[in-house]
C-alpha positions as CSV (number, residue, x, y, z in Angstrom):
1,M,-19.6,6.0,-1.9
2,A,-16.1,7.0,-2.9
3,H,-13.4,7.2,-0.2
4,K,-10.8,10.0,0.0
5,F,-7.2,8.7,-0.6
6,P,-5.5,8.4,1.8
7,S,-7.9,8.1,4.8
8,A,-8.9,5.6,7.4
9,E,-12.0,4.9,5.5
10,W,-10.0,4.1,2.3
11,V,-7.7,1.8,4.2
12,A,-10.7,-0.1,5.7
13,A,-12.3,-0.5,2.3
14,F,-8.9,-1.6,0.9
15,K,-8.7,-4.3,3.6
16,D,-12.1,-5.6,2.6
17,A,-11.1,-5.6,-1.1
18,V,-7.9,-7.5,-0.4
19,N,-9.8,-10.1,1.6
20,G,-12.4,-10.4,-1.1
21,N,-9.9,-10.9,-3.8
22,P,-9.3,-14.7,-4.5
23,A,-6.3,-13.9,-6.7
24,Y,-4.5,-12.2,-3.8
25,K,-5.5,-15.1,-1.5
26,A,-3.6,-17.4,-3.9
27,S,-0.6,-15.1,-4.8
28,G,-0.1,-13.9,-1.2
29,R,-0.4,-17.4,0.3
30,E,3.4,-17.6,0.9
31,W,3.8,-14.1,2.5
32,T,4.9,-14.6,6.1
33,H,7.3,-11.7,6.1
34,G,5.5,-9.2,8.3
35,V,3.7,-5.9,8.1
36,I,4.0,-3.7,5.1
37,T,3.5,0.0,5.5
38,L,2.8,2.2,2.5
39,V,3.8,5.8,3.2
40,V,2.3,8.7,1.3
41,S,4.8,11.6,1.7
42,A,3.6,14.8,3.2
43,N,2.3,17.3,0.7
44,P,0.9,20.5,2.3
45,G,-0.3,21.7,-1.1
46,L,-2.8,18.8,-1.1
47,G,-3.7,19.1,2.6
48,L,-1.3,16.3,3.8
49,A,0.6,18.1,6.5
50,E,2.6,15.0,7.5
51,D,3.3,11.6,6.1
52,T,0.3,9.2,5.9
53,C,1.3,5.7,6.8
54,M,-1.0,2.8,5.8
55,W,-0.2,-0.2,8.0
56,L,-1.1,-3.6,6.3
57,D,-0.8,-6.7,8.3
58,L,-0.6,-9.2,5.5
59,H,-0.2,-12.9,6.2
60,Q,-0.6,-15.9,4.0
61,G,-3.1,-14.3,1.6
62,V,-5.1,-12.4,4.2
63,C,-5.1,-8.8,5.4
64,R,-5.5,-9.3,9.1
65,E,-5.4,-5.6,9.9
66,A,-5.2,-2.3,8.0
67,K,-5.0,1.1,9.6
68,I,-3.5,4.5,9.5
69,V,-0.6,4.8,11.9
70,G,2.0,7.5,12.8
71,R,5.5,7.3,11.3
72,T,7.0,6.3,14.6
73,E,4.7,3.3,14.9
74,A,5.3,2.4,11.3
75,D,9.1,2.5,11.7
76,K,9.0,0.3,14.8
77,G,6.4,-2.3,13.8
78,S,6.8,-2.7,10.1
79,A,9.0,-5.3,8.4
80,F,8.7,-3.3,5.1
81,I,8.1,0.4,4.5
82,I,7.5,1.7,1.0
83,V,7.5,5.4,0.5
84,G,6.2,7.5,-2.4
85,D,4.8,10.9,-3.1
86,Y,1.1,11.3,-3.6
87,A,1.4,11.4,-7.4
88,R,3.2,8.0,-7.5
89,W,0.6,6.3,-5.3
90,K,-2.1,7.7,-7.5
91,Q,-0.3,6.1,-10.5
92,V,-0.1,2.8,-8.6
93,I,-3.8,2.8,-7.8
94,R,-4.7,3.7,-11.3
95,K,-2.5,0.8,-12.6
96,E,-0.2,3.2,-14.4
97,L,2.8,2.1,-12.3
98,E,3.5,-1.4,-11.0
99,P,4.8,-1.1,-7.5
100,I,7.8,-3.5,-8.0
101,K,8.8,-1.6,-11.2
102,G,8.4,1.6,-9.3
103,L,10.8,0.3,-6.6
104,M,13.3,-0.8,-9.2
105,Q,13.1,2.5,-11.1
106,G,13.4,4.6,-7.9
107,K,9.9,6.1,-8.2
108,L,9.0,4.4,-4.9
109,K,11.5,3.9,-2.1
110,L,12.0,0.8,0.0
111,A,12.8,2.6,3.3
112,K,12.8,-0.6,5.3
113,G,13.0,-4.3,4.4
114,Q,14.8,-6.5,1.9
115,L,14.1,-5.9,-1.8
116,P,14.9,-9.6,-2.8
117,V,12.0,-10.7,-0.6
118,I,9.6,-8.1,-2.2
119,V,10.7,-9.1,-5.7
120,R,9.6,-12.7,-5.1
121,F,6.0,-11.5,-4.7
122,V,5.5,-9.6,-8.0
123,Q,2.1,-11.3,-8.6
124,A,0.9,-10.6,-5.1
125,A,1.8,-6.9,-5.5
126,R,-0.2,-6.9,-8.8
127,D,-3.1,-8.5,-7.0
128,L,-2.9,-5.9,-4.2
129,V,-3.1,-3.2,-6.8
130,E,-6.0,-4.9,-8.4
131,S,-7.7,-4.8,-4.9
132,A,-7.0,-1.1,-4.7
133,T,-8.7,-0.5,-8.0
134,M,-11.9,-2.1,-6.5
135,V,-12.1,0.7,-3.9
136,P,-14.2,3.7,-5.0
137,T,-11.6,6.4,-4.7
138,T,-11.5,10.2,-4.7
139,F,-8.1,11.7,-5.1
140,L,-7.0,15.0,-3.6
141,G,-6.7,17.7,-6.1
142,D,-9.1,16.1,-8.7
């Protein structure tokens, strides 16, 4: 069954995919830098009335928790916040845009956190994207 992106069901399936990905377990082994929240900017035309924040508690190659949170909770509890519009996240999930390159090119925005830390984890970011491709996904507007 395909999961609508973004949704609580998609995030739960993504957590399972991350934890089932041995490549991420290895590449994310050194990640001890806290929660990363991925924010899909509001897009009323697609039915997203407000920002959708996907909270990922990643630690040493494991996703300990993944959930949808409000922007206030994301701002308070996340060490890193990466923001993009729906089309950019769709490109990331389809492996048309690497997230680190997207940050460097300004296609995604690091709203909180230190870019030099993120850049050290290029392979882990690629492996997270690979995990996302394992989630059967239905995109809004398709």
